[in-house]
C-alpha positions as CSV (number, residue, x, y, z in Angstrom):
1,M,-8.6,-32.2,30.8
2,R,-4.8,-32.7,30.4
3,A,-2.3,-29.9,30.2
4,I,1.5,-29.5,30.3
5,A,2.7,-27.4,33.2
6,I,5.9,-26.2,34.8
7,T,6.8,-24.7,38.1
8,P,8.6,-21.5,37.2
9,G,12.2,-21.6,38.3
10,V,12.3,-25.4,38.4
11,A,13.5,-27.6,35.6
12,G,11.1,-30.1,33.9
13,A,7.5,-30.3,33.0
14,Q,4.6,-32.5,33.9
15,L,1.2,-33.6,32.7
16,V,-1.5,-32.2,35.0
17,E,-5.3,-32.3,35.2
18,R,-7.2,-29.0,34.8
19,D,-10.8,-28.1,34.7
20,E,-12.1,-27.7,31.2
21,P,-12.7,-24.0,30.6
22,K,-16.2,-22.6,29.9
23,I,-17.5,-19.6,28.0
24,T,-18.7,-17.0,30.6
25,T,-19.2,-13.9,28.5
26,P,-20.9,-13.3,25.0
27,D,-17.6,-12.3,23.4
28,Q,-15.7,-15.5,24.2
29,V,-14.6,-18.4,21.9
30,K,-13.8,-21.9,23.0
31,M,-11.4,-24.0,21.0
32,R,-10.2,-27.5,21.0
33,V,-6.4,-27.4,20.7
34,L,-5.1,-29.3,17.7
35,R,-1.3,-28.6,18.0
36,V,1.1,-26.4,19.7
37,G,4.6,-25.4,18.5
38,I,7.7,-25.7,20.7
39,C,10.2,-22.9,20.6
40,G,13.3,-21.5,22.3
41,T,11.1,-19.7,24.9
42,D,9.5,-23.0,25.9
43,R,12.9,-24.6,26.2
44,E,14.1,-21.8,28.4
45,E,11.1,-22.2,30.6
46,L,11.7,-25.9,30.8
47,V,15.2,-25.5,32.3
48,G,13.9,-23.0,35.0
49,G,14.3,-19.8,32.9
50,R,12.0,-16.8,32.7
51,A,8.4,-17.6,33.3
52,D,5.7,-16.4,35.7
53,A,2.7,-18.3,37.0
54,P,-0.7,-16.7,37.1
55,A,-1.5,-14.7,40.3
56,G,-2.1,-17.1,43.2
57,A,-0.9,-20.2,41.3
58,K,2.4,-22.2,41.6
59,E,2.2,-23.7,38.1
60,L,2.1,-22.3,34.6
61,V,0.6,-24.1,31.6
62,I,3.2,-23.5,28.9
63,G,2.8,-23.1,25.1
64,H,2.1,-20.0,23.0
65,E,2.2,-21.2,19.4
66,M,-1.1,-22.8,18.8
67,L,-3.7,-23.9,16.2
68,G,-7.2,-24.9,17.4
69,Q,-10.7,-25.6,16.1
70,V,-13.7,-23.7,17.4
71,T,-16.1,-25.8,19.4
72,E,-18.4,-23.0,20.9
73,V,-18.8,-19.3,20.5
74,G,-20.5,-16.6,22.6
75,A,-23.7,-14.9,21.4
76,A,-21.8,-11.8,20.3
77,V,-19.0,-13.5,18.4
78,K,-18.8,-12.6,14.6
79,R,-15.3,-13.5,13.4
80,V,-15.5,-17.3,13.7
81,Q,-18.1,-20.1,13.9
82,V,-18.0,-23.7,15.2
83,G,-15.7,-25.8,13.1
84,D,-13.4,-23.0,12.0
85,H,-9.7,-23.3,12.4
86,A,-8.1,-20.4,14.3
87,A,-5.3,-19.2,16.5
88,F,-5.3,-17.0,19.6
89,T,-2.6,-14.3,19.9
90,V,-0.3,-14.3,22.9
91,R,0.0,-11.0,24.7
92,R,-2.8,-9.3,26.8
93,G,-2.6,-5.6,27.5
94,C,-2.0,-3.8,30.8
95,G,-5.4,-2.0,30.4
96,K,-3.8,1.3,31.4
97,C,-1.6,2.6,28.5
98,A,-2.8,4.1,25.2
99,N,-1.2,1.4,23.1
100,C,-2.8,-1.5,24.9
101,N,-6.2,0.2,24.8
102,M,-5.8,0.5,21.0
103,G,-5.2,-3.2,20.6
104,R,-1.4,-2.9,20.5
105,A,-0.3,-4.8,23.6
106,D,2.9,-5.7,21.7
107,M,3.9,-2.0,22.2
108,C,2.8,-1.8,25.9
109,Q,4.1,1.3,27.5
110,T,4.0,0.1,31.1
111,G,5.5,-3.4,30.9
112,N,2.6,-4.7,32.9
113,Y,1.2,-6.9,30.1
114,R,0.6,-10.7,30.5
115,E,1.4,-13.4,28.0
116,R,-0.2,-16.8,27.6
117,G,2.2,-19.6,28.4
118,I,4.9,-17.1,29.4
119,K,3.9,-14.4,31.9
120,A,1.0,-14.6,34.4
121,L,-1.4,-16.4,32.1
122,D,-1.7,-20.1,31.3
123,G,-0.8,-21.1,27.8
124,Y,-2.1,-23.4,25.1
125,Q,-0.4,-26.8,25.8
126,T,-3.7,-28.3,26.8
127,E,-6.9,-29.8,25.3
128,F,-9.2,-26.8,25.4
129,V,-8.8,-23.0,25.7
130,V,-11.2,-20.0,26.0
131,D,-10.5,-16.4,25.2
132,Q,-12.0,-13.2,23.9
133,E,-12.9,-12.8,20.2
134,E,-10.6,-9.8,19.9
135,F,-7.6,-12.1,20.2
136,I,-8.6,-14.7,17.6
137,V,-7.4,-15.0,14.0
138,R,-9.3,-17.3,11.6
139,V,-7.2,-19.7,9.6
140,P,-8.7,-20.9,6.2
141,P,-9.1,-24.7,6.1
142,E,-6.5,-25.1,3.3
143,L,-3.9,-23.5,5.6
144,A,-4.8,-25.6,8.7
145,P,-1.7,-28.0,8.2
146,V,0.6,-25.0,8.6
147,G,-1.5,-22.8,10.9
148,V,0.6,-23.6,13.9
149,L,3.3,-21.5,12.3
150,L,1.3,-18.3,12.7
151,E,2.8,-17.1,16.0
152,P,6.5,-17.3,15.0
153,L,5.5,-15.9,11.6
154,S,3.7,-12.9,13.3
155,I,7.0,-12.0,15.0
156,V,8.9,-11.5,11.7
157,E,5.8,-10.0,10.0
158,K,5.9,-7.2,12.7
159,A,9.7,-6.9,12.6
160,L,10.0,-6.6,8.9
161,D,7.0,-4.4,8.5
162,E,8.5,-2.0,11.0
163,A,11.8,-2.1,9.1
164,W,10.2,-1.2,5.8
165,Q,8.1,1.6,7.4
166,I,11.2,3.1,8.9
167,Q,13.1,2.9,5.7
168,S,10.1,4.3,3.7
169,S,9.9,7.4,6.0
170,R,13.6,8.3,5.6
171,N,14.4,7.1,2.1
172,P,13.4,9.6,-0.7
173,Q,13.5,6.8,-3.3
174,A,10.7,4.9,-1.6
175,A,8.3,7.8,-2.1
176,V,8.7,7.8,-5.9
177,T,9.6,4.2,-6.8
178,P,6.9,1.6,-6.9
179,D,7.9,-1.7,-5.1
180,W,11.3,-0.3,-4.2
181,R,11.9,-3.3,-2.0
182,F,12.3,-5.6,-5.0
183,G,15.9,-6.8,-5.4
184,R,17.1,-5.5,-2.0
185,R,19.9,-7.6,-0.6
186,C,18.9,-9.0,2.8
187,L,20.7,-11.3,5.3
188,V,18.9,-13.5,7.8
189,A,21.1,-14.7,10.6
190,G,20.1,-17.8,12.4
191,M,18.0,-20.3,10.4
192,G,15.6,-21.6,13.0
193,P,11.9,-21.4,12.3
194,V,11.8,-17.6,12.8
195,G,14.8,-17.0,10.6
196,L,13.4,-19.3,7.8
197,L,10.0,-17.6,8.0
198,A,11.7,-14.2,7.7
199,A,13.5,-15.5,4.6
200,M,10.1,-16.6,3.2
201,I,8.6,-13.2,3.7
202,L,11.5,-11.4,2.1
203,R,11.4,-13.7,-0.9
204,L,7.7,-13.1,-1.3
205,R,8.6,-9.3,-1.3
206,G,11.1,-9.9,-4.2
207,C,14.2,-9.5,-2.1
208,E,17.5,-11.3,-2.7
209,V,18.0,-13.3,0.5
210,F,21.1,-14.8,2.1
211,G,20.9,-17.1,5.2
212,L,23.6,-17.4,7.7
213,D,24.1,-20.3,10.1
214,I,26.7,-22.9,11.2
215,V,25.3,-26.1,9.8
216,D,26.3,-28.2,6.9
217,A,25.0,-27.2,3.5
218,A,23.2,-30.6,3.3
219,N,21.2,-29.8,6.5
220,P,17.4,-29.5,5.9
221,R,17.6,-25.8,6.8
222,P,19.9,-24.6,4.0
223,K,18.1,-26.9,1.6
224,W,14.8,-25.3,2.6
225,L,16.3,-21.8,2.0
226,E,17.5,-22.8,-1.4
227,A,14.1,-24.2,-2.3
228,I,12.6,-20.7,-2.0
229,G,15.5,-19.1,-4.0
230,G,17.8,-18.1,-1.1
231,S,21.5,-18.6,-0.8
232,Y,23.3,-20.2,2.2
233,I,26.4,-18.8,4.0
234,D,28.2,-21.1,6.4
235,G,29.3,-19.0,9.3
236,R,32.1,-21.5,10.1
237,Q,33.7,-20.7,6.8
238,V,32.9,-17.0,6.3
239,K,33.6,-14.5,9.1
240,P,31.0,-11.8,9.8
241,Q,33.5,-9.1,8.7
242,E,33.8,-10.9,5.3
243,I,30.1,-11.5,4.5
244,A,29.7,-8.4,2.4
245,K,32.4,-9.8,0.0
246,H,30.0,-12.7,-0.7
247,T,26.7,-10.8,-0.7
248,G,27.5,-7.3,-1.7
249,S,26.4,-4.3,0.4
250,L,23.3,-5.4,2.4
251,D,20.2,-3.3,2.6
252,L,18.7,-5.2,5.5
253,I,19.8,-7.6,8.2
254,C,17.3,-9.6,10.2
255,D,18.9,-11.4,13.2
256,A,17.1,-14.4,14.6
257,S,20.3,-16.0,16.0
258,G,20.2,-14.7,19.6
259,V,24.0,-14.6,19.6
260,A,25.1,-11.3,21.0
261,S,28.6,-11.2,19.6
262,L,27.4,-12.1,16.1
263,E,24.7,-9.5,16.3
264,F,27.3,-6.8,16.7
265,D,29.8,-8.3,14.3
266,L,27.3,-8.3,11.5
267,L,27.1,-4.5,11.5
268,D,30.2,-4.7,9.3
269,A,28.1,-6.2,6.5
270,L,25.3,-3.6,6.6
271,G,25.5,-1.1,3.8
272,L,25.0,2.7,3.7
273,N,21.5,3.7,4.8
274,G,20.8,0.1,5.8
275,I,18.6,-1.2,8.6
276,Y,19.1,-4.0,11.1
277,V,16.3,-5.6,13.1
278,L,16.9,-7.8,16.1
279,T,14.4,-10.6,16.9
280,G,16.8,-13.1,18.6
281,I,17.1,-12.8,22.4
282,P,20.6,-13.8,23.7
283,G,20.7,-16.3,26.5
284,G,22.9,-16.3,29.5
285,D,24.7,-13.3,31.1
286,R,28.3,-13.6,29.8
287,P,29.9,-10.2,29.4
288,L,30.6,-8.9,25.9
289,Q,33.3,-6.5,24.9
290,I,32.5,-4.3,21.9
291,A,34.3,-1.3,20.3
292,G,31.7,1.2,21.4
293,A,33.1,4.2,19.7
294,E,33.7,2.5,16.4
295,L,30.1,1.0,16.6
296,V,28.6,4.5,17.0
297,R,30.7,6.0,14.3
298,R,29.5,3.4,11.8
299,L,25.9,3.9,12.7
300,V,26.1,7.7,12.4
301,L,28.4,8.0,9.4
302,G,26.6,5.2,7.5
303,N,23.0,6.5,8.2
304,K,22.3,3.1,9.7
305,V,19.4,2.0,11.9
306,M,19.5,-0.8,14.4
307,F,16.4,-1.7,16.5
308,G,14.7,-4.6,18.4
309,S,11.3,-6.0,17.9
310,V,9.3,-8.4,20.0
311,N,5.8,-10.0,20.1
312,A,3.1,-9.0,17.6
313,A,-0.5,-7.7,17.3
314,R,-3.5,-9.4,15.9
315,G,-2.9,-7.6,12.6
316,H,0.5,-9.2,12.2
317,F,-1.1,-12.6,12.7
318,Q,-3.5,-11.7,9.8
319,M,-0.5,-10.7,7.7
320,G,0.9,-14.1,8.4
321,V,-2.3,-15.8,7.2
322,D,-2.0,-13.8,3.9
323,D,1.7,-14.7,3.5
324,L,1.1,-18.4,4.2
325,A,-1.5,-18.3,1.4
326,A,0.9,-16.5,-0.9
327,A,3.6,-19.1,-0.1
328,Q,1.3,-21.9,-0.8
329,A,0.3,-20.4,-4.1
330,R,4.0,-19.9,-5.1
331,W,5.6,-23.0,-3.7
332,G,2.6,-25.2,-3.0
333,G,1.6,-28.7,-4.1
334,T,3.7,-31.6,-3.0
335,S,6.7,-29.3,-2.2
336,N,4.8,-27.0,0.1
337,V,7.7,-25.2,1.8
338,A,5.7,-24.0,4.8
339,A,4.5,-27.5,5.6
340,A,8.1,-28.8,5.3
341,L,9.1,-26.6,8.3
342,I,7.1,-28.8,10.6
343,T,9.4,-31.8,10.9
344,H,8.4,-33.6,14.1
345,H,5.1,-34.3,15.8
346,L,5.1,-35.3,19.4
347,T,2.4,-36.6,21.8
348,P,2.1,-34.7,25.1
349,E,3.4,-37.7,26.9
350,A,6.5,-37.9,24.7
351,F,7.2,-34.2,25.1
352,V,7.0,-34.3,28.9
353,K,9.1,-37.5,29.1
354,A,12.0,-35.9,27.1
355,P,11.5,-32.1,26.9
356,D,15.2,-31.5,26.1
357,A,15.2,-33.8,23.1
358,H,16.0,-32.0,19.9
359,P,16.3,-34.5,17.0
360,A,18.9,-34.0,14.3
361,G,17.5,-32.2,11.3
362,A,14.5,-30.8,13.3
363,I,13.2,-27.4,12.3
364,K,9.8,-27.0,14.0
365,E,8.5,-29.6,16.5
366,V,4.9,-29.6,17.6
367,V,2.8,-31.3,20.2
368,E,-0.3,-32.9,18.8
369,W,-3.4,-32.6,21.1
370,G,-6.3,-33.6,18.8
371,A,-7.4,-34.6,15.3
372,D,-9.1,-32.2,13.0
373,R,-12.9,-33.0,13.0
374,G,-13.9,-30.9,10.0
375,G,-16.4,-28.1,9.9
376,G,-19.8,-27.8,11.6
377,A,-22.8,-25.6,12.2
378,S,-22.5,-22.6,14.4
379,T,-23.3,-23.0,18.0
380,K,-23.9,-19.9,20.1
381,A,-23.5,-19.9,23.8
């Protein structure tokens, strides 16, 4: 079978031939890959950035945002059957710490986890994949066109859920006010797929949402934000220190920009008792000067929280399925906003030929591996 592989530390990718995987244990599921999303992590790998090949191998099959269709299941599998659409999660636990052994490898306590398509495990840019049932999330057929968004959506599901849980535990109002999140003013910095999906979740929760980026207002990203009731702020025209004048005091900031200087500058816009979650990972190693004493004073005197969040557990993928269904119900039909995020479909050959290409107006690009073949009867291995 075909696969897209890299040599970690070396720029470029190539189409390679791999043996088709087989089910070897009763708890395994085999899927034919339909499509795989391309994200910033993939592009970092393609220029020789962070990536680790499996033990004893020189190459790594990339890709971690996937949607597939089940072709075979082991005798003990209960969650899916042949013909179902589904997605596998990304991280695999270390097998030693309590969190990993509880199914929360996203909170690994040793750092010795593995990640499909990123760290020590081949990914999903290939024709077939096999993995354990515990890592699979079924996608209803009506959500199959947008199922490839589940992995990036799971990232912000986790990040925002953590933010609300932290605020609920320290905010007395939350204990006595039903749906206290409604009307909260929230800023999403960086309107790539992760940022826009964060905006979608926040709008579904009833929040007032502002999106910050440095593109023209006519760009598809601000237009998409406006379609779900958000407001766009052009960072070229409004300085971070002046954002609160346009938004009012912010209750939550979600950064998906990966721009370190902006991440610190935005603290000026966070209101009293506010919370700030970082999902964007800055690239490069350029030094950054910050007013450390002033930063700490603002955090302490303002009762503010700033934290980072990465990866997600299977439960966050399931939350993503629920929110995709809610978004389809709210903004569905011919103007399905989730589907509108997927702007470009590439063949494996086209992607390998020009992996650095990033068309104007692109939001989410995906590699297409196979056509949906509909449902079928269950086949147990």
